N, C-alpha and C positions, 0 to 999 in steps of 0.2 A: 503494499500500500504506500501511497506517497504521502509525503510530510505536508502539511498545510491545506488550505482549500483547494478543491478540484476547479481551476480555471481553465476556461477554453474559449478559443474564439476561432471558430473553423469558416467564419465567413458567410454562413448560411443563417440569415435572420429568420426564417421560418421555424427553426428549431427552438428558438428562444422564446419563453413566454414571461410577460412581466408579472409578478406575483405579489409584490407590495412596493411600499414606498420606503425609501431610506429612512425618512422621518418615523413612520410607523415602527420599523424595526428598532430604532434607537430608543423609543418609547417603551416597546414592549420586551425586546431582547429575544424573545422566542416567538415566530409567528406562524401560525397554523395556515396551511395552503392545500389546494388539489391541484396536482398536474398529472395530466393523462390518467385521470380518475384515480390516482393514489394520493394518500395523505403524506404531505411533504412537511418537514420544518425547515423554516429560515432561522439561522440561529446567529446572534451576534456575539462576540467574545472579543472584548476590547475593539479594535478597529477592523477585526478580520470577520468575515461573513461567511458563513457555511450553509449547506443544503443536504439535509438527510433524511432518511426514512422516520415517519412519525412514532410506528410501533416497534417497541422494544423487541428485538429479536429473540430473547429469553422467554418471556411470558406475554409478549403483545401489549404490555402495559402503554398507555398514552405518555409519551416523552415530552409532550408540551406541558405536562403536569410537573416535570422535573425543573432542575435548576442548573443553571451554568455558572461554573467557577473553576478559575485556574485552567482553562482550556479543556475542560471536560464537561460533559453532560449527564447528569446524575439521574438514574431511574428513579421514579417516585415509589416504584413497588418495592423493589428488592434493594436498593441502594447500591447496586453496582454502578458503575460509570463507564462511559465510552470518550474517547480521546476524539476530540474534534478534528485534531490534525490528520489522524490516519484511520479512524474508526476503530481501532482495537477497543476490546473490552477489558475491564479491570480483572486481574489475574483471580482464577479459582471458579469461574462460572463457565458451564457446558454451552457455550453457545458461540455463534459466528459473531464477527464485528458488524458494526453499525453501517448500512450501505450510504454512501454520501454522493452527492450528484454535483455535476458541473454548476457554477453560479457565477455571477458577474454583476456588476452595478454599472450603470450607465443612465444619464440623464435622470439622476435623483431616484431611479427605480432599481429594484433588485429583479434581476432576470435569472431563471432557471433553464438548462437545456432539457427541454420536454422529451426529446428522443432519447436521451439517457435514462430516464425515468421509465420508460416503458420495459416491463418485464421481457426478458428475452426467452 
């Protein structure tokens, strides 16, 4: 997995969907959106923006009810955390890491690559 947010700019504007304003994200820190009919979280940690799946891969808890601290998204159900930089889960949990999606900011809007969100 790569470190940091997944940033992409392939030049195909049809792939990208505006999901929320930068202002809203700054006010809320975690914003729930739907992209390609899937729940996605837009998360701000400091000045860095991430996009990831909304459901915890361990027990499908709603991660929008969790908290962000020190580069980690903490699950509200079982207190495990996910590293926002690479999606890895805290040690000791029998689960895959958190799916992350390409995200970018442009014109005071946060955009997600909808094609990357579609399950393969």
